[in-house]
N, C-alpha and C positions, 0 to 999 in steps of 0.2 A: 730345746729352746732355739728359736729362729734367729740367726745372726743377720743383722741388717746389712745390706749391700751399701758400699760407700757411694755417695753421690758422685757421678762422673758426668761433667757437662758434655752435651752433644758436640761431636766434632773433636774432642780431646783424645789424643792418642795415649794408650797405656800399654804396658808390657804384659804379655801372658806369662804363664808359668815357666815357659822355656826361655824367657828373656827377650822374646821377639816383640817388636813394636807393632801394634795393630790398631786400626781405626774402629771407633765405636759409634755406630749410627751417624756416620758423616753425612751431612746434608748434600744433596745433589743440586747442581746449578740448573739443570733442566734436562729435557729428553734429547738424546743424541742419536746419531746414526740414521739409517734409512727410515726408521719409524717416524722420525721427526719431519720428513718431507712428504709423507703420504697424504696427510689431511689437506695441506695447501694445494697439491696437485689435483686432488679430487675436486676441490672448490673451484679452481681455475677451469678445469674441464667442464664442470657444470655450467659456469658462466658462458663459455664459448658455445655450448649446445643451446642454451637459452637465447643467445644472440642470433644464432643461425635460424632457429625456429621463428624468431621475430621477423627476420628478413624474409623468410619464405612466406609467412602469413601476409606481410606487407605487399609482396609481389603478387600473391594470389588475389588479394582484395583490390589491387589497383585496377581501375576500369580500363578496358582495351581501347587502343587508339583506332578510331574509325575514320577513314577518308571518304567523305561524301562526294557525290557527283559534282557538286558545286566547287569543292576544293581541288578536285583532280585537274591536273594541267592537260588541256586539250591541244591538239595541233592547230595551226592557223587554219581558219575556216575559208574555204573557197566558194565562189559563187556557183550557182547551179544552172545548167543549160535548160531553158524552157522554150519549147517550140511546139508545132502542131502535133508532134508525135506523142508528147508526154504531158501536156498541160492538164488534161483530165486526170491522169494518174497522180500528178503532184497534188492536186486539190484533194483527191481521195486519201492520199497518204497523210495529209495534214490532220485528218479526222480519224483515220484507222491505222495507226502505226503498229507494226508487228515486228518482233525480233527478226533480225537478218539471219537466215540459215546459211550454214557452211555448205558450199557447193563448188561448182566449177565456173570457169569463165571462157566464153567463146569470143575470140577477137575477130571483128569484122572491120577491115580498114583497107585503104589503098596503101601500097608499099612504095610507090614513087610519088613524091609531092613536087609538082612543077610550079615554079614561080617565074613569072615573066616580067613583073614590074618591081623586082626587088623582094626580098624575103619579109620585109615588114608590111608589105601589102598582101591581101588575101591570095592564097594559092587557088589555082583554077581547078584542082582535082583532089586536094587533100581531104580525106573523109575518114571519120572514126565513128563507129556505131557500138552502142551497148545493147545487144539484142535482148528481146523480152524474156527469153529463157534463162538468162543469167540470174544469179542469186544476189548480186551486190551492185550497188552504184559504184562508179569508178571515176577517177581522174587520172591524167597521165602527164608525164614530163618528157620532153625531147632533149636528149643530150648528144653532143658530137661524139662519135665513136673513138676518135683519136685523142681527144683532150678531156672528155667527160664534162665539158662545159654545158650548162643548161641553157638552151636557146628558146625554150617555150614551156609554159606551165598552163595547163588547161583548167577550165572550170570543171565542176562535178557534172558527170553525164549520168542521169538516172537510167534505170533499166527501161529499155524500149525507146531510147532517145539516140540522137546522133549529133555530131559536131562537124560542120564544114566551114568554108570561108576562113580557114585557119591562116593567120598571119603570125610569123615568128617575132620574138622579142629582140632579135639581133639581126643585123644586116650581114649577109654572107656574100662572098665574092662569087662571080659567075663560075659555073662548073658544077660537078657532082660532089656531094658531101654525104659520106656515110654517117648515119645517125641511129640512135636507139630510142625507141618509144618504151618508157617504163610505166606500165599500168599499176595503179594502186587500187585494189579492191578494199572498200571501206565500209564501216558500220555507220549507225545513225549519227555518231559524234565525229565523223570523218577521220576516225582512227584506222590506220592501215591494218588489215587482217591478212593480206597476201599481196604479192607482187608478181608481175609477168613482164617479160622483156621481148620486144619484137624489133627486128632490124628493118630500116627503111632507107631509101635514097632520096635526098633533097637535091633537086635539079634546078639550078638557077641559070636562066638564059638571058 
């Protein structure tokens, strides 16, 4: 004959045969220990990965920033020397523009500039030529050797052209003044691609 077990409510302590108190099916309040933190960490890591993937995709799909020629800042544009040496070439260049090739520059100029009526009046012998074999148009600045002060800024001299009757932008005292001619080899937008320095003497009588 089967003896029925007494009903013992869950969580009620009872004594065993030896008189020791023990718990019977005590309910647990929840999962404890390291096992309780695994699932939240996995979820947080997954959210971070998803966020990073979203950022990468957004950057990849963003259109590139393109700076057009119209938006590019150009240097101040100088006037161009036009004389009997180059008037035909300038007209041709207007209709047949070609990329400027990288090359060399041959400086042909007088190295002593004589001024007899002040330096803001044209020199009697100052001469600068951009020979036809050069690969770039040029302009030049004249600076005093001891102070780096700019005393003249030339117009653009196309290849095969020259500049004379040069009058300085500043009046200098009588005597000899050491100066530097700084050539700027330029492209079609008058951006400098190379420079060249030549020493001259400005003689004021």
